[in-house]
C-alpha positions as CSV (number, residue, x, y, z in Angstrom):
1,M,115.4,96.9,98.1
2,I,113.9,93.6,99.3
3,E,113.2,91.2,96.5
4,P,110.8,88.3,96.8
5,K,112.2,85.2,98.5
6,L,111.6,81.6,97.6
7,N,111.5,78.9,100.2
8,T,113.8,76.3,98.6
9,R,113.4,73.5,101.2
10,L,110.8,70.8,101.4
11,E,109.7,69.2,104.6
12,N,112.0,66.2,104.0
13,G,115.0,68.5,103.7
14,E,115.2,68.1,99.9
15,S,115.9,71.3,97.9
16,L,113.4,72.4,95.2
17,F,116.3,72.2,92.8
18,E,116.8,68.5,93.5
19,H,113.0,67.9,93.6
20,V,112.3,69.3,90.1
21,G,115.2,67.5,88.5
22,G,118.2,69.7,88.8
23,I,119.7,71.9,86.1
24,K,118.2,69.7,83.3
25,A,114.7,70.6,84.4
26,C,115.7,74.3,84.7
27,R,117.0,74.2,81.2
28,D,113.9,72.5,79.9
29,L,111.8,75.1,81.7
30,S,113.8,78.0,80.2
31,D,113.7,76.5,76.7
32,R,109.9,76.0,76.8
33,F,109.3,79.4,78.2
34,H,111.4,81.2,75.6
35,E,109.8,79.1,72.8
36,R,106.5,80.5,73.9
37,V,107.8,84.1,74.1
38,S,109.3,83.8,70.6
39,Q,105.8,83.4,69.3
40,D,104.2,86.2,71.3
41,S,103.9,89.4,69.2
42,V,103.5,91.6,72.3
43,L,106.5,90.3,74.3
44,R,108.9,89.4,71.5
45,G,110.1,93.0,71.1
46,I,111.5,93.4,74.6
47,F,113.6,90.2,74.3
48,P,116.9,90.0,72.3
49,K,116.6,88.6,68.7
50,D,118.9,85.7,69.6
51,M,117.7,84.2,72.9
52,S,120.2,81.3,73.0
53,A,122.4,83.0,75.6
54,L,119.4,84.2,77.5
55,N,118.1,80.6,77.7
56,E,121.2,79.4,79.6
57,R,121.4,82.5,81.8
58,F,117.7,82.1,82.8
59,A,118.2,78.3,83.5
60,L,121.1,79.1,85.8
61,F,119.1,81.9,87.5
62,I,116.2,79.5,88.2
63,G,118.5,76.8,89.4
64,E,120.1,79.1,91.9
65,R,116.7,80.4,93.1
66,L,115.5,76.9,93.6
67,G,118.4,76.2,95.9
68,G,121.0,74.9,93.4
69,P,124.6,76.0,92.9
70,A,125.3,79.7,92.6
71,D,126.4,79.4,89.0
72,Y,124.3,82.4,87.9
73,K,125.9,84.7,90.4
74,A,129.4,83.4,89.6
75,K,128.8,84.2,85.9
76,R,126.7,87.4,86.1
77,G,127.7,88.9,89.4
78,K,125.4,90.1,92.2
79,Q,122.8,92.6,91.0
80,S,119.2,93.1,91.8
81,L,116.5,92.1,89.3
82,V,115.3,95.7,89.2
83,C,118.8,96.8,88.1
84,R,118.9,94.0,85.5
85,H,115.6,95.2,84.0
86,A,116.1,98.9,84.5
87,H,116.5,99.5,80.7
88,L,113.0,98.1,80.1
89,S,109.6,99.6,80.5
90,I,107.3,96.7,81.4
91,S,103.6,97.2,81.3
92,S,101.0,95.3,83.3
93,E,99.8,93.5,80.1
94,E,103.4,92.4,79.3
95,S,103.8,91.3,82.9
96,Q,100.7,89.2,82.8
97,R,101.6,87.6,79.4
98,W,105.1,86.8,80.8
99,L,103.5,85.0,83.8
100,G,101.1,83.2,81.5
101,H,103.9,81.8,79.4
102,M,105.9,80.9,82.5
103,F,103.1,79.0,84.1
104,A,102.3,77.2,80.9
105,A,106.0,76.2,80.5
106,M,106.0,74.9,84.1
107,D,103.0,72.6,83.1
108,D,104.8,71.6,79.9
109,V,107.9,70.2,81.8
110,G,105.8,68.7,84.6
111,I,106.6,71.0,87.6
112,A,103.8,70.2,90.0
113,G,102.8,70.2,93.6
114,T,104.6,72.3,96.2
115,A,107.3,73.3,93.7
116,R,104.7,74.6,91.3
117,E,102.9,76.5,94.0
118,R,106.0,78.2,95.4
119,L,107.3,79.1,91.9
120,R,104.0,80.6,90.9
121,E,104.0,82.7,94.0
122,Y,107.6,83.7,93.5
123,F,107.2,84.7,89.9
124,T,104.0,86.6,90.6
125,E,105.6,88.7,93.4
126,T,108.7,89.2,91.3
127,A,106.7,90.4,88.3
128,K,105.1,93.1,90.5
129,T,108.6,94.5,91.3
130,L,109.4,94.8,87.6
131,T,106.1,96.1,86.3
132,D,105.3,99.8,85.8
133,P,101.5,100.1,86.0
134,F,101.7,103.8,85.1
135,L,103.0,103.4,81.6
136,P,99.6,104.2,80.0
137,F,99.7,107.6,81.6
138,Y,103.2,108.8,80.7
139,N,102.3,110.1,77.2
140,R,98.9,111.5,78.0
141,S,98.5,115.2,77.5
142,L,98.3,117.5,80.4
143,D,94.6,118.0,79.9
144,E,94.1,114.2,79.8
145,L,96.2,113.8,82.9
146,R,94.3,116.5,84.7
147,E,91.0,114.8,83.9
148,A,92.4,111.5,85.2
149,F,93.3,113.2,88.5
150,Q,89.7,114.5,88.7
151,E,88.4,111.0,88.2
152,D,90.9,109.5,90.6
153,P,92.7,112.0,92.8
154,A,94.9,109.2,94.3
155,L,96.6,108.7,91.0
156,A,98.8,111.7,91.5
157,T,100.2,110.3,94.7
158,A,100.1,106.6,93.8
159,L,103.2,104.4,94.3
160,E,103.1,100.9,93.0
161,M,106.1,98.7,93.9
162,G,108.4,101.6,93.1
163,P,107.3,103.5,90.0
164,S,105.5,106.8,90.3
165,L,104.3,109.4,87.8
166,L,106.4,112.1,89.5
167,S,109.7,110.2,89.3
168,E,109.1,109.5,85.6
169,A,108.2,113.1,84.9
170,A,111.3,114.3,86.8
171,T,113.5,111.9,84.8
172,R,112.3,113.4,81.6
173,W,112.7,117.0,82.9
174,D,109.0,117.5,82.0
175,V,108.4,120.8,83.9
176,P,104.6,121.2,83.3
177,R,103.9,117.6,84.2
178,V,106.1,117.8,87.4
179,R,104.3,121.0,88.4
180,L,100.9,119.5,87.7
181,L,101.7,116.4,89.8
182,L,103.1,118.5,92.7
183,E,100.0,120.7,92.7
184,H,97.8,117.6,92.9
185,G,99.6,116.4,96.0
186,A,102.4,114.2,94.7
187,D,105.1,113.6,97.3
188,A,108.4,115.3,96.3
189,N,110.2,112.6,98.4
190,V,108.5,109.5,97.1
191,K,111.0,106.7,97.0
192,N,111.3,103.7,94.6
193,L,112.5,100.2,95.4
194,M,116.1,101.4,95.1
195,D,115.4,104.1,97.7
196,H,115.8,106.9,95.0
197,G,113.5,109.9,95.0
198,P,112.4,112.2,92.2
199,L,115.3,114.6,92.9
200,Y,117.7,111.8,92.4
201,H,116.1,110.9,89.1
202,A,116.1,114.5,87.9
203,T,119.8,115.2,88.8
204,N,121.0,111.9,87.3
205,A,119.0,112.1,84.1
206,L,120.2,113.1,80.7
207,P,117.0,113.5,78.7
208,D,116.7,115.2,75.3
209,A,115.6,118.4,76.9
210,P,117.2,121.9,77.6
211,L,119.3,122.1,80.7
212,E,117.1,125.0,81.9
213,D,114.2,122.5,82.1
214,G,116.3,120.2,84.3
215,R,117.1,123.1,86.6
216,A,113.4,124.1,86.7
217,V,112.4,120.6,87.7
218,V,115.0,120.5,90.5
219,E,113.9,123.9,91.8
220,L,110.2,122.8,91.8
221,L,111.0,119.6,93.7
222,I,113.0,121.5,96.3
223,R,110.2,124.1,96.6
224,Y,107.8,121.3,97.4
225,G,110.1,119.8,100.1
226,A,112.5,117.4,98.3
227,D,115.3,116.4,100.7
228,V,118.6,117.5,99.0
229,N,120.5,115.5,101.7
230,W,118.8,112.2,101.1
231,A,121.5,109.6,100.6
232,S,120.8,106.5,98.4
233,G,122.3,104.1,96.0
234,P,125.4,101.9,96.5
235,S,127.6,104.9,97.3
236,K,125.0,106.5,99.5
237,A,125.4,109.8,97.6
238,T,123.1,112.7,97.8
239,P,121.4,114.2,94.7
């Protein structure tokens, strides 16, 4: 998976980390951002109750991204942002609110000019990789989903920065939904940002559903061309 990159050097050779004021500025930015989040009724639920530890981790993360010391990686290890946020379901609305608070916090602490422009672009692109635009469709009934496909046939095959309706349905062992999506043209080999396909999600899932449903989902995916030999993940294992 390729995550968004941030150009950390200015024309004079100075790093953005130095330019904005080092780790103090990063901590100020993190503090202001999390203060705003703590007052947001929509976002507050996806953040931990005590954000003190998160404040420091995020400050170190921003500092490292801006070209500062690799203190975040030393403390937290090397892991993609997608993996860090895999336990969360982030909607488009939540993503936009997150960006709004971050941009406002940047203004609060006086990050301006080139640093502001580059950070805005970085955060915007990063938010796209963590947002699941299909969340509003996951709990729709089959009839509602079928109507949505009639209005927009491309929805069944859509892939937005990784998430897809088929992978989500396969993860839940939702046999009728998987069948409906495949019948409407969904690709049984569609890959997410981690290079995993629906078959990977189905075989690695443990949903609250009968094992027979999981077997039926796997059989459906294979019938529609899912590659059982596709290797993905750190160990390059097959489904």
